N, C-alpha and C positions, 0 to 999 in steps of 0.2 A: 559919715565915718567920724569919730572920734581922733583928733589929733595933741600930738605934744609936744608944741614950739612949732619944731619946722621940721620935728624927727620921722617920724617912720607912722603912717594911719595905720590905723586900727578898725576895725570892726565890731559891737558888741555883740550884734545877732546877722546871722546868715542871711539877709536879706533886710538890702534900703529901697526903700520908694522914691527917691530920685538922691541925685547926688551934683552938688555947686561947686564947683570949687572957681570961687571967687577971694583970694588973699595972697598977697605976693607974698614969694620964697618959695620954698619948693620942699611939695609931701613927697613921699615912698610911700604905695602900697607895702605892706608886710605879708597879710594872705587874702588868699585868693577875695572876692567880692563878686554879688547874688545884687543885682539892679534890676527891682519892677516897674521906676520909672523912665526917666528923662535922666541925663548927664550932661552937664553944662561947664564947658570952661570958657571964664569970662576975666581972669588974671590969673597971675604966679605960672606955677609949673606943679604937674602931675605925673611924679614917673610911676608907669607899671612894673617895675621889676621885673622879676618871674615869675612874675602869677600872672592867674584869669583872671578875667573880669566876663560873668554871666550877663548878657541880656537876656533877661525872661519876660519883660513885659510885654504886654500883648501892643503898643502903639509907643515905645521907647521910640527917644529920638536922643543924638548924639551929637551935639550943640559945639563947634568950635567958634568961639568968638574971637578975643581978644587974647586969652591964655592958653596955654602952651599943653597936650598932651604929649609927655615922651614914653614911649611902650618902652623901650630898655628889651628885655629879652621875653617882657610877657606877653599873653593872649589874650584878644576880646572875643568871646563865644555866643555868639547867636541863637538864640533857644526861643526866643519868639517873635517878634517886627519888630526890626527897628530900623530908621529911616539917619541918613549920616548928612549933617547939614549944618550950616550957622556960616558969619560972615569971614571965621578965618581963612588965608590962604593955603594954611599947612595943615592935612587930617591924615597925620603919621599914623600906623598903626604898623605893630610886628606883623604875629601869625594873627591872620584871621580866619575864622570857623564858624559856619553857618551850617547847622545842621536839617535834618530830613524833612521836621515842620514847620523849621521858622522861612521868616520873609525878609531880606534886605532890599530896603530901598537906595541906591547909588544920589548920589551928588549930579549933579550939571557939571561939576565942575573935577575936580580929580581928586583922591584918594592915594597915599602913595604905603605902599606893602613891603617892609624892608624884611620879614620873614616869609612862613607860609601862608599859602590860600588855599581855601578849604572850603568846595559846597558840597553836603553829603547829596546823592541824588537823592530826588522829592523835595529838595527846599528850591524859596522859588527866589528869583534874583531880577529885583526890577531898576536895569544899569540909566536910564534916564538919559540917553545919551552923552553920558561922563566917561571919564578915564578913569582906570586904574595903571597908576606909576607903577612897576616892580622895580628900590632902589637900593636893594640888601646888598652888602659886603661878601656874601659867602652863598654860595648856590641854594637854589631858591625854588620849592618843589612847589606846584599848581596841582588842584585836583579838582578839577571843573564839575563834577557828578552829573556832564549833561549842560549845565545849564548854561547863560550867553553873557558876553558882557561884550560892550558897545566897543571902544579903542583901550588901546594895551600900548601903554609907553616903555622900555625897557631900559632905565638908564642906573647902569650897575660900576661900582669901583671896579670889583672882583664875582666869581664865581657864572655861574650860570642859571640860568631858568627853565629847570622840568615837570613835564608836563605831562602827568604822570596816570590822570584821568579825564575821560574825555570833556575840551571847552570849546565853544561855542562863540569863533569874533562876528560881532556886526557889522566894524567897525576896520579899522588899520591899527595893525601892529610897527609900532614903531621905535626899529633897533636903535638906540643913542648911544650904545656904549658900543664895547666892544668885546660881547656878548654873544657865544651863545642861546641859539634858542632850542632845544629838543621835545620835539614833537612826537618824539619814539613810533609806536606806532598807531600812526593817522589820528591822535589823542586831540590835534588843533585843527577844528570843522573849519574853513571859512563858507559863513550862511551869505546868501543870494535873497534877498527880497523883495525885488521886485523886476521883471525885464526889461524894462526901462531905464536910461541915464545914471548912473547914482546908485544905483542900489546893492553892488557888492561888496563883499570885505575885501578886501588886498593886506599887501602885506608894502610899503612902504621902502623906498632903494636903501640898501639891505649898506654899513658903513664897512669901509677895510674893517677886516681882522674881526668883522663882526659873523655869524654864521645863524642858518636853519634850520636843522641838521632833523634827520627822524621824513615818516610819512607827513603829508598835507593833505589832506580832503577839501576837498571843495566844492560845492551845490551847488547846482543853478537852476534860479525859480525859472515858471515857463508858465506863462497864463493859459488858461482856458480859451479854447480860440472860439 
């Protein structure tokens, strides 16, 4: 992208190969951006504004190190294959979308989602035993498309988490705030991966003021005799 001082970031072409944020100060995205390679944050702050970043590469790495990606009200939309990584501890997104032909490789650590999460039916989500934390200040919509996440953490200052389309859980749903998680008509499914101990998804102790509403589907794995 082309920058003007510490002002807005513009793109001359609709497609970038790689984007590296390695400059002190704050840059703000002024238009939607299509990236076909890697995205790396090593210094400074990159603000997403209300724009959409399209990740179209066949092997895109979204790397957060010392820099900061501040998504604001924007969206990251995966249309190719993307892997989230880097040494930074805060991998924050606003809305995160994975289309039906795309693949998202999550880190073994935690990503934070402040807006909505949607995986289309046919999308591939590799959870890599990591966690997804919903930390928005308003209502958040989750459309799982029948894909699976490992652990889900809910830690919100306000609003609910509304699971509108099927989402499978491998690990633990941990509600840490006074939040309602609404499964509606059985959209949250707790999976069982083994009939030995420790292979069942679970809901952690629900704190006072929090709730899980709607129907929950529970699967039980049974090995062949």
